N, C-alpha and C positions, 0 to 999 in steps of 0.2 A: 504494500500500500504506500502511496505517495503522501507525504505530509500535507495537510490542508493549510491554506492560508486562513487567517482569522477573518471571520465575517465582517467585523467592524473595522478592519484596517482602513485608515483614511485613504481616500482615492486622490492621489496626487496627479495633476494633469500630466499625461504622458507627452514627452517631448521628442520621442523617436520611436522607431518601429519596435525595438525590443521592449520598451516600457509599455507600449500599447498591447503588444502580444501577451504580456503577463496578465492582462485582464481577460483573456479570451478562452471560452470553451468552444473549441473548433468542432463543429457539429455536422453529423450526418444521420438523419432520422427518416430518410425517404424509404418507403416500404419496398422499393425495388433494389435497394442497396445489396451488394454481394459481399462475400468475405474478402474478395480482392479489393473492393472499394474501401472497406473498413481498414484493411492493412495499409492501403495507400494514404488514407486519411491520417492514420497515426504517424506514418513516416513524414508526411507533409507538416503535421503539427509539430513534431519534434524539430524539423528543419526550421520552421518559423519561430519556434521558441514560445509557443502558447502554454497557458497554464494546464489545460486539459483537453481531451477529446470527449465528446458526448455522443454515445451510440445507443442503438436499441438494445434491450436486455439480452436478446439472443446472441449479441456480439460482444458482450462484456468480457468473457474469458479470452476471446481472440485479441481484443484490444489490449487487455492487460499483458498478454504474452508478447505482443509486438512492441508495446510501449517499453517493457523491460525496465520500469522505474524511471524512464526519462521524462514522463509527464503523468499527470493524474488521469484517471478514467471515470467519467460520469455516465449516468444512464437515466432513463425515465421510468415512471410507473403510472398506471392509469392513463396512459397516453393514447391518443390525444384528447379524448372526449371528457375524461374524468368521471364518467358515468358508471364506474365499476363500484362494487361493494367495498367498503373500507377494509374488510378482512382479506379480500382478494388483492387490493393494493398493497396491504402489509405483507402478504405472502410473496408477491412479486418483488417488493423491495428487499425482503429478507433473502430471497434467492440471488438477487444481484449482489448483495453484500457478501454472501457466501462465495460468489464468483470473484470477489475481491474488488468490486466497484468502490471507489473512494467517495463518490457523491451520487445522490439520487434526487432527481427532479420530479416531484409528484404533481399531478394535475388534480385540482379540486373539482367538485361537482359545481360548475358555474351556476347552475340553476338554483342551488341552495343559497348561494351568495346573492343572486338577483332577488330571491324571495326574502332576503333579510334574515335567513336562518344561520346566523354566524355561530351559534352553538353547535350546529351540525357540521359546519366547516371545521370548527376547532376539534370536534371529535374525530373527524376524518383524518386530519393532519396528525392528531395524537396517536391514532392507530398505526400510521406509518412510522412516526417517530419511535414508537415502541419496537419496531423492527429494524431501525437504523440506529445503531449504537452511537454513543456520543463522540467517538473518534472518527466518525464519518459525517459528511455534510448532507443535510436535508434542505432542499430548496422547494418552495411551494409556488407552483404556477397558477396565477389567478385569472388569466385572460382579461387583463385590465381594459382592453378596448371594448369588451362586452359589458362593462360595469360602469355605473355612475361613480362620481367622486365619493359619495357617502358609502357605496358598496365596496369601493377599493379600500377605504379606511377601515371599515368593519372587518373585511377579509384579512387585511394585513394584521390587525390586532388579534384576530383569531389565530392566525399562523404563529404570531409571537407567543401567545398564551399556551399554544400546544408544543412549544419548544423547537420551532423551526430555526434554521441558521440563516436562511435567505428567503426573501420573496422575489418572485420572478414575473415579469410582465406577461409572457405569452408562450404558447406552444409553437407559433409560426404557422399553424394549420387552421386557425379560426377565421371564418369569413369577415368578422368584424375588424380584423387587422392585427398588427403587432405592437411593438413598443412605441411610445410617444414620450417626448420630453416632459409634457405635463404629468403623465402617469408616473414616470420615474421620479420626478420631483416630489409628487404627493406621497409616493411610497417611502421615499427617503426621509421626508419630514414626519411621517407617521411612525415608522419603526426603525429607521436607519440613523446613521450618524448625524445627518442634518438636523434631526429633531432630538438628539441625545439618546437615541435607541441603540439596540444591540444587534440588529439584523443587517446582513448585507442585502444589496438590491441588484438583481440581475436583469439587464435590459436585453430582450431577445425578440426577434421577429422583425424583418424588414430593414435591418441595419446593413446597408450595402455600400457605404462610402465613408471616407475618413471624417468628413464634417459631421455626419450623423453620429458616428461613434464617439467623437469628442464631445458633442453636445449632450449625449447620454451620460457621459462621465461627469461633465460639468453640472448636470442636474442631480447627481448623486449616485449613479450606478457604480458599483464596486466590482462587477463582473459583466461581461458581454457574451451573448450567445451569437456566434457568427457561423454561417456556412461558406461565405465567400471571403474568408479571412485574408487570403493572399492579396486580393484586389483592394481590400480596405487598407491593409498595411502599405500597399504600393502608393497610396495617396500621399505619403510623406515625401517631401523634398529633402533629401538628405544633405543638401548643400545649404539649407537655411533652417533656423529654428522654427518650430510650430508654436503658435500662440493659441492656447485652448480658448474656446468661446466662453463668455460669461454665462452663468445659468440663466435660462429664460423660461418662465412658466407660461406655456401656451398650449 
């Protein structure tokens, strides 16, 4: 297992490719992905210097083997709908941890959040937390684009109460969309370092260029989920320093 970074580690604006790469979960969750695709993802991630790769549960063992300790391995559970029973999510998470996943990104039942049943959201997260021991990271995917601000706040607080390490914007598969600066800022102010909280904030879904990645970090993201990592990192002009944008709540 690769040592985790602390969820509340302050997000310093990255000034070069290496610093930005350290924020990244290099992700491949397409259902058509093959073992060769996953092996290539891990090798590319190691070359780029990312923090981790994020793969489907069936590929955790392969990713761990190929990674050989060079980077962390994350996976998902209840993905992508979140409409699984909590004990099924917990079993799936436990199996991934047994396969030596360092991190698990679980999907909540977004309908319960939209209904204001934050007690149910908390119980769902708590069930998975019980299967993911404290030395492994649990991230909670809330599908922020499908929620109102009030629902985002309630869901983040429920995840915090249940013992999550991170809240995460999106699966990247929901038709409502992915990450937004507004949602990341709200999540960071609710349970992250920006509001004196203890959780990390992962921005994921639709981050395809350097400016967007930097804007998410400026808003409070401490981790980024990227599938096109190489193209985002290529946005750096290595001959000139990069000035990170000021946080903007929109």
